C-alpha positions as CSV (number, residue, x, y, z in Angstrom):
1,X,36.5,-107.8,-29.1
2,X,39.8,-107.2,-30.3
3,X,42.0,-105.0,-28.6
4,X,45.4,-105.1,-30.1
5,X,46.8,-106.0,-33.7
6,X,49.8,-107.2,-34.0
7,X,51.7,-107.3,-37.4
8,X,54.3,-109.3,-39.3
9,X,56.7,-106.6,-40.9
10,X,58.2,-108.2,-44.5
11,X,55.5,-108.2,-47.0
12,X,53.3,-107.1,-44.5
13,X,53.7,-103.7,-43.9
14,X,56.7,-103.2,-45.9
15,X,57.8,-104.6,-49.3
16,X,61.7,-105.6,-48.1
17,X,62.5,-107.7,-50.7
18,X,64.2,-105.4,-52.6
19,X,67.0,-105.2,-50.2
20,X,66.9,-108.8,-48.8
21,X,67.3,-109.8,-52.9
22,X,70.4,-107.6,-52.9
23,X,72.0,-108.6,-50.0
24,X,71.3,-112.2,-50.3
25,X,72.5,-112.3,-53.8
26,X,75.5,-110.6,-53.3
27,X,76.4,-113.0,-50.3
28,X,75.5,-116.1,-53.0
29,X,77.8,-114.5,-55.4
30,X,81.0,-113.9,-53.0
31,X,80.5,-117.7,-52.5
32,X,80.2,-118.4,-56.4
33,X,77.0,-119.7,-56.4
34,X,74.3,-118.6,-58.8
35,X,72.2,-115.8,-57.5
36,X,68.2,-115.3,-58.4
37,X,65.9,-112.9,-59.6
38,X,64.2,-110.4,-57.1
39,X,60.7,-112.1,-58.0
40,X,62.4,-115.4,-56.9
41,X,63.3,-114.0,-53.7
42,X,59.9,-114.1,-52.4
43,X,59.5,-117.7,-52.2
44,X,62.6,-117.9,-49.9
45,X,61.0,-115.5,-46.8
46,X,59.0,-115.9,-44.0
47,X,60.6,-118.3,-41.7
48,X,63.3,-116.6,-41.0
49,X,67.3,-115.6,-42.9
50,X,68.9,-118.9,-42.2
51,X,65.7,-120.7,-43.8
52,X,66.1,-118.4,-46.7
53,X,69.6,-119.2,-47.3
54,X,69.3,-123.0,-47.3
55,X,66.4,-122.4,-49.9
56,X,68.2,-120.3,-52.0
57,X,71.8,-121.9,-52.0
58,X,71.8,-125.0,-54.0
59,X,70.4,-128.5,-53.4
60,X,73.1,-130.3,-51.3
61,X,75.0,-127.4,-50.0
62,X,77.3,-128.0,-47.0
63,X,76.5,-126.9,-43.8
64,X,79.8,-124.5,-44.2
65,X,78.7,-122.9,-47.4
66,X,75.2,-122.2,-45.7
67,X,77.1,-120.7,-42.7
68,X,79.4,-118.3,-44.9
69,X,76.5,-117.4,-47.2
70,X,74.8,-116.5,-43.8
71,X,77.7,-114.6,-42.6
72,X,78.4,-112.5,-45.7
73,X,74.5,-111.6,-45.7
74,X,74.5,-110.3,-41.7
75,X,77.6,-108.6,-42.1
76,X,76.0,-106.6,-45.0
77,X,72.4,-106.3,-44.9
78,X,71.7,-104.8,-41.6
79,X,73.4,-101.4,-43.0
80,X,71.5,-101.6,-46.0
81,X,68.4,-102.5,-45.4
82,X,66.3,-99.3,-45.9
83,X,67.8,-98.2,-49.2
84,X,65.4,-99.8,-51.6
85,X,62.6,-100.8,-49.2
86,X,59.0,-99.0,-48.9
87,X,55.3,-99.5,-46.9
88,X,53.0,-100.7,-49.0
89,X,50.3,-98.1,-50.0
90,X,47.5,-97.7,-47.6
91,X,50.0,-99.0,-44.7
92,X,50.0,-95.6,-42.9
93,X,46.8,-94.6,-42.8
94,X,46.2,-98.5,-41.5
95,X,48.6,-97.8,-38.6
96,X,47.3,-94.5,-37.7
97,X,43.8,-95.5,-37.8
98,X,44.2,-98.3,-35.4
99,X,46.5,-96.2,-33.5
100,X,43.7,-93.2,-33.5
101,X,40.8,-96.0,-32.0
102,X,43.0,-97.0,-29.1
103,X,44.4,-100.1,-30.4
104,X,47.5,-101.5,-29.4
105,X,50.0,-101.8,-32.0
106,X,52.9,-104.3,-32.0
107,X,55.2,-106.2,-34.4
108,X,56.3,-110.1,-34.2
109,X,58.9,-111.2,-37.3
110,X,61.0,-113.9,-38.2
111,X,63.0,-111.7,-39.4
112,X,66.4,-111.0,-37.3
113,X,66.0,-108.5,-34.3
114,X,68.4,-105.9,-35.5
115,X,67.2,-105.3,-39.1
116,X,64.0,-105.3,-38.0
117,X,64.1,-102.7,-35.2
118,X,65.9,-100.3,-37.5
119,X,63.5,-100.6,-40.8
120,X,60.4,-99.7,-38.2
121,X,62.6,-97.1,-36.4
122,X,63.3,-95.4,-39.8
123,X,59.3,-96.0,-41.4
124,X,57.5,-95.6,-38.7
125,X,59.0,-93.7,-36.5
126,X,55.9,-91.9,-34.9
127,X,53.9,-95.2,-34.6
128,X,52.8,-96.4,-31.1
129,X,54.2,-99.7,-31.2
130,X,54.2,-101.6,-27.8
131,X,56.7,-103.6,-28.9
132,X,58.9,-104.4,-32.0
133,X,59.8,-108.5,-31.8
134,X,62.1,-110.0,-34.2
135,X,63.9,-113.2,-34.2
136,X,66.7,-113.8,-31.5
137,X,68.4,-117.0,-30.7
138,X,66.5,-119.4,-28.1
139,X,63.1,-117.9,-29.2
140,X,60.2,-120.0,-31.2
141,X,59.6,-119.0,-35.0
142,X,56.3,-118.7,-36.4
143,X,54.3,-120.9,-37.2
144,X,55.4,-122.3,-33.8
145,X,52.5,-120.8,-31.4
146,X,55.0,-120.7,-28.3
147,X,56.1,-117.9,-30.5
148,X,53.0,-115.9,-29.6
149,X,54.4,-115.9,-25.8
150,X,56.3,-113.1,-25.6
151,X,53.1,-110.9,-27.1
152,X,51.1,-112.3,-24.4
153,X,53.8,-111.1,-21.7
154,X,53.7,-107.5,-23.9
155,X,50.0,-106.9,-23.9
156,X,48.7,-108.6,-20.8
157,X,45.7,-110.0,-23.2
158,X,44.4,-113.1,-23.6
159,X,44.8,-114.4,-27.8
160,X,41.5,-113.9,-28.6
161,X,41.7,-110.3,-27.9
162,X,44.5,-110.2,-30.2
163,X,44.6,-110.1,-34.2
164,X,48.1,-111.1,-36.3
165,X,48.3,-109.8,-39.2
166,X,50.4,-111.5,-42.2
167,X,50.6,-112.5,-45.7
168,X,51.7,-115.7,-45.7
169,X,49.9,-118.8,-44.7
170,X,52.5,-119.5,-42.2
171,X,51.6,-116.3,-40.2
172,X,47.5,-117.8,-40.7
173,X,48.3,-120.9,-39.0
174,X,50.7,-119.3,-36.4
175,X,47.7,-117.1,-35.5
176,X,44.9,-119.8,-35.8
177,X,47.0,-121.8,-33.3
178,X,47.6,-119.3,-31.2
179,X,44.2,-118.8,-30.7
180,X,44.6,-114.9,-32.8
181,X,42.5,-113.9,-35.2
182,X,44.4,-114.4,-38.4
183,X,44.2,-111.1,-40.9
184,X,45.5,-111.4,-44.4
185,X,48.0,-109.2,-45.7
186,X,47.2,-110.4,-49.5
187,X,49.0,-107.4,-51.2
188,X,52.5,-109.4,-50.0
189,X,54.3,-112.5,-50.9
190,X,52.1,-115.2,-51.1
191,X,49.0,-116.1,-52.9
192,X,45.2,-115.5,-51.4
193,X,44.7,-119.1,-51.4
194,X,47.9,-119.9,-49.6
195,X,46.5,-117.5,-47.2
196,X,42.7,-118.5,-46.8
197,X,44.2,-122.0,-47.0
198,X,46.0,-121.6,-43.5
199,X,43.1,-120.4,-42.3
200,X,42.8,-116.3,-42.8
201,X,39.5,-115.3,-41.2
202,X,40.0,-111.5,-42.6
203,X,40.6,-111.3,-46.5
204,X,40.4,-107.7,-47.4
205,X,41.4,-106.2,-50.7
206,X,43.3,-103.8,-49.5
207,X,44.9,-102.2,-46.1
208,X,42.0,-99.5,-46.5
209,X,39.3,-102.8,-46.2
210,X,41.7,-104.1,-44.0
211,X,41.6,-101.1,-41.7
212,X,37.7,-101.3,-41.8
213,X,37.5,-105.0,-41.2
214,X,39.9,-104.5,-37.6
215,X,38.3,-101.4,-36.2
216,X,35.0,-103.8,-36.6
217,X,36.5,-106.4,-34.6
218,X,37.7,-103.8,-32.3
219,X,34.3,-102.1,-32.2
220,X,35.2,-99.0,-33.5
221,X,33.8,-99.2,-36.9
222,X,34.3,-96.2,-38.9
């Protein structure tokens, strides 16, 4: 029986791409590099901002160029990370429904810790998250199952009693490797095929259906 649900952030709870794309393109432009359409930026995220910069920068970019783009991005994005970002439809009701059923909630993202916490405070100030965890130096990133260590420590639950919700194959592979229930958010930045191929067990049509599936897994079906 599921006692806790942990969420990815970008592409799962919130559409953050408009602000990420603007900050990334701004950094690329200031370094004299080509920029990208907002839609293309969806394919860059998921592995942390360094990986996103590597994907966005031209092939064969030097480490010095990557660091310069990263520095410009990090100097700008945290102060502008809630300008065009917005929750997906039904997410507020999803979180409220799980909290009302007594399910513990948390967030684990590959996004840098500071903007992760800023965004969650801005959009979900009343949601009783047990923890909000972003990328910090020295900690493993998804899909490494070792990234689950911080979750397990915070919840004091075995992995089998935790569902992990995400929008990418990386998230599903992580949940499966960590022994958690892989629950898909197919409204995000990756395809249903990517989610299914990487082990999604719950594959809802929308946030309302995901709430029903999670409550059923928690023994508290509506």
